[in-house]
C-alpha positions in Angstrom: 71.8 71.6 84.0 75.1 72.9 85.5 74.2 71.6 89.2 73.2 68.4 87.8 76.3 67.4 85.7 78.4 68.9 88.9 76.4 66.5 91.5 76.7 63.1 88.8 80.8 63.5 88.7 80.5 64.2 92.4 78.6 60.9 92.6 80.8 59.1 90.4 83.9 60.3 91.7 82.7 59.8 95.7 82.0 56.2 94.1 85.3 55.3 92.7 87.3 57.1 95.8 85.2 53.9 97.2 86.2 51.4 95.0 90.1 52.5 95.0 90.6 52.7 98.6 88.8 49.9 99.4 90.9 47.5 97.3 94.0 46.0 97.6 96.4 46.9 96.5 94.8 50.5 96.5 94.4 52.8 93.6 93.0 56.5 92.3 92.2 57.3 89.0 94.6 59.5 87.6 91.5 61.9 85.9 90.9 63.2 89.4 94.0 65.4 89.5 92.4 67.4 87.3 90.4 70.5 88.8 91.0 74.2 89.0 94.1 73.7 91.3 95.2 70.3 88.7 95.0 72.4 85.7 97.4 74.7 87.3 99.5 72.4 88.3 99.7 70.7 85.0 100.7 73.7 83.4 103.0 74.6 85.3 104.5 70.7 84.3 104.3 71.7 80.9 106.7 74.3 81.1 109.0 71.9 83.3 112.7 71.3 81.5 112.1 67.9 82.5 109.0 67.4 80.7 109.8 66.7 77.5 106.6 66.0 76.6 104.8 69.3 75.4 108.4 70.7 74.0 108.6 67.5 71.7 105.1 67.5 70.5 105.1 71.5 69.8 108.3 70.7 67.5 106.4 68.1 65.7 103.4 70.5 65.3 105.1 73.7 64.2 107.7 71.8 61.7 104.7 69.7 60.0 101.7 71.7 60.7 100.7 72.6 56.6 101.4 69.0 55.9 98.9 68.0 58.5 96.4 70.2 57.6 96.5 68.7 54.3 95.5 65.5 55.3 92.9 66.6 57.5 91.3 68.4 54.6 91.0 65.5 52.0 89.8 66.6 49.2 89.0 70.3 50.6 86.3 69.2 52.4 84.8 70.4 55.4 85.4 69.0 58.6 85.2 68.5 62.5 88.1 68.6 64.8 87.3 66.6 68.0 89.8 66.7 70.6 89.9 64.5 73.4 91.6 66.2 77.0 92.0 68.9 75.5 93.3 70.7 78.4 94.7 74.9 77.3 95.2 73.8 73.9 98.6 75.2 73.8 99.6 72.6 71.0 96.4 72.5 69.2 96.5 76.5 68.9 99.4 75.6 66.3 96.6 73.8 64.3 93.9 76.0 64.8 95.9 79.3 63.5 96.9 77.5 60.2 94.1 76.1 59.3 91.9 79.3 60.2 94.6 81.4 57.7 94.4 79.1 55.1 91.0 79.2 54.8 90.3 75.8 55.5 86.3 74.6 56.6 86.4 73.1 60.1 85.0 73.5 63.3 86.6 72.6 66.7 84.7 70.3 69.1 87.5 70.1 72.4 86.6 67.7 74.7 87.9 67.8 78.7 86.6 66.2 82.1 87.6 69.5 83.6 84.9 72.5 82.8 86.8 74.9 84.2 89.8 73.8 81.8 87.3 74.5 78.9 85.6 77.4 80.0 88.9 79.0 80.0 89.8 77.5 76.7 86.7 79.2 74.8 87.3 82.0 76.2 91.3 82.4 75.3 89.9 80.9 71.6 87.1 83.4 70.9 90.1 86.0 72.2 92.9 84.8 69.6 91.0 83.5 67.4 87.6 85.2 66.6 87.1 83.6 63.7 86.8 80.1 65.0 83.5 77.5 65.6 83.9 76.2 69.2 81.7 73.4 70.4 83.0 72.2 74.1 81.9 69.0 75.4 82.3 67.8 79.3 83.1 64.7 80.3 85.4 62.0 79.9 86.5 60.3 76.7 84.7 57.4 77.1 81.7 59.2 78.0 82.0 61.4 74.9 82.4 58.7 72.1 78.6 58.6 71.7 78.7 62.3 70.9 81.3 62.0 68.7 79.9 58.7 66.9 76.3 60.8 66.4 78.5 63.3 64.2 77.8 62.3 60.8 77.5 64.9 58.4 81.0 65.9 58.0 84.4 64.1 58.1 85.5 63.7 61.4 89.2 64.1 62.8 89.6 63.1 66.1 93.0 64.6 68.5 94.3 62.5 71.0 97.6 64.6 71.9 100.2 64.9 74.8 100.5 60.8 75.0 97.0 60.5 77.0 96.5 56.8 75.6 99.6 56.1 77.8 97.2 56.2 81.0 95.6 53.3 79.8 97.3 49.5 80.2 97.9 47.7 76.6 94.2 45.8 77.0 92.5 48.8 77.5 94.3 51.2 75.2 92.8 48.3 72.7 89.4 48.7 73.8 89.5 52.1 74.0 90.9 52.4 70.2 88.3 49.9 69.2 85.2 52.1 70.2 87.0 55.0 68.4 87.3 52.9 65.6 83.9 52.2 65.4 82.5 55.6 65.8 84.6 56.7 62.8 84.0 56.4 59.0 86.3 55.1 56.6 87.7 58.6 55.6 88.0 59.9 59.1 91.1 60.6 61.2 92.5 59.6 64.6 95.9 62.2 64.8 97.3 60.6 68.2 100.6 61.7 70.3 102.7 58.4 71.6 105.4 59.0 73.7 108.8 57.2 72.8 110.8 54.6 74.5 114.1 56.2 75.7 117.1 56.9 78.2 114.9 55.7 81.6 116.3 58.3 83.7 114.7 61.1 81.4 111.0 59.5 82.0 111.7 59.3 85.5 113.0 63.0 85.5 109.7 63.9 83.8 107.5 62.5 86.3 109.6 63.3 89.4 111.0 67.0 89.0 113.2 68.4 92.0 110.8 71.5 92.4 108.1 68.9 93.8 105.5 70.2 90.7 104.6 66.7 89.9 104.3 65.7 93.6 101.9 68.4 94.6 99.8 67.2 91.1 100.0 63.7 92.2 99.0 64.6 96.0 96.3 66.8 94.6 93.7 63.6 94.3 94.0 63.3 97.7 93.4 67.2 98.7 89.9 67.0 96.2 89.1 64.0 98.6 89.9 66.2 101.7 87.6 69.3 99.7 84.8 67.2 98.1 84.2 64.2 100.2 84.8 65.7 103.8 88.0 63.7 104.1 91.5 64.3 106.2 94.4 63.0 104.4 97.6 64.0 105.9 99.0 64.9 102.4 102.7 65.4 104.4 102.0 61.6 105.8 102.5 60.4 101.9 105.5 60.4 99.6 105.5 60.9 95.8 107.1 57.9 94.2 107.9 57.0 90.5 109.1 53.7 89.2 110.0 53.3 85.1 110.0 49.8 84.1 111.9 50.2 80.8 111.4 46.6 79.5 108.0 47.0 78.9 107.7 51.0 78.8 105.2 51.2 82.3 106.1 54.3 84.1 103.8 54.4 87.3 102.9 56.9 90.0 102.7 56.1 93.7 101.4 57.5 96.8 103.4 55.8 99.9 101.8 56.4 103.3 105.2 57.6 105.3 103.1 55.6 109.0 100.5 53.3 110.1 97.6 56.1 110.0 93.3 56.3 109.5 92.1 58.3 107.3 88.2 58.9 107.6 85.5 60.1 104.5 82.7 62.0 105.8 80.9 61.8 102.5 81.2 58.0 102.3 81.2 57.4 106.1 84.6 55.1 105.4 87.3 54.8 107.1 90.5 53.9 105.4 93.8 52.2 107.3 97.0 52.4 106.3 100.1 50.2 106.8 103.7 51.8 106.9 104.7 52.0 103.1 101.4 50.7 102.2 100.8 52.5 98.5 98.2 54.3 96.7 98.7 53.6 92.5 97.6 56.9 90.7 98.9 56.7 87.4 100.4 54.7 84.5 102.1 56.6 81.7 102.9 54.2 78.9 105.7 54.8 76.4 105.9 53.3 73.2 107.7 52.1 69.7 106.5 51.5 66.1 106.2 48.3 66.9 104.1 48.5 69.8 102.2 51.2 68.0 101.6 48.9 65.5 100.3 46.4 67.1 97.9 48.1 69.1 96.6 49.6 65.9 96.4 45.9 64.9 94.7 44.5 67.8 92.2 47.6 67.3 91.2 47.5 63.7 93.3 50.7 62.3 96.5 51.0 60.2 98.8 53.6 60.7 98.5 56.1 58.0 101.9 58.1 58.7 103.6 59.7 61.5 105.9 62.7 62.6 108.4 62.6 65.0 110.6 65.2 66.9 114.5 66.0 66.4 115.1 63.7 69.4 113.2 60.9 68.6 111.4 61.6 71.9 107.9 61.9 70.8 105.8 60.5 67.9 102.4 61.9 66.5 100.6 58.8 64.5 98.0 59.0 62.1 95.6 56.4 62.6 93.1 54.9 59.6 90.0 52.8 59.9 91.3 49.2 58.1 
């Protein structure tokens, strides 16, 4: 089963790499940053002083965990806690520990594209929180929605932390939120982190640190193509570049070819030509305010029940319900 899953992921990866690198302009999906190396780099990013998102959301959870837990356990009912993009669970452990210590009846269902991240999370949680009931699910957000929808016996709480919704342009975010709404029952909750608009330099620094960790993370998608698909990308031949538009709240990451170069990808039997300063768009990180959050919710058939923010106003966690 694991072998078939791996083969499927490799095939999807190959198809999406072909599509992205033969398009104009070229692009690669940020979801392919994440393998064992990418997971490790992202842990380092979350520990960077410039990367305010993690500390801001940690502050929200630490300061409001009791109130959040009460909202999750509506009328003291059992519930299932799904988490999209669980990663290492650093922030989620604050909630899990409080829920366990205070006798809440729930099971935890982490979802991640990275099997490595899920395996590591499960080992850690069994060691640190042995009473926990954990049912990991590997796959993309979109692939696992059906599994979430099938769970009807208990109330569902869906976690989507870290402003991962920001990796989607607004039309795609609305479509995704509608799909989430469709798998929710009237009493279910969606708990979603949304990075707020702020000083543009603060945003830029978070995605372009001076030590080069974010650069290595961005270039990891090229390294994966080299290792998994037989590519011959010269990582030093590409520049990591970040831009931020404060008008629409959109931060974008690019890999920029420093020279004219040819790349060959053996598994695809594909040659790719780059002109000097040609780009590969790799990631979008959308920033929000209350008006945009409400608009997205309205368009998706959801409404904001309440929200929590850190002391600087850098980040908010919103709780949505189905209309």
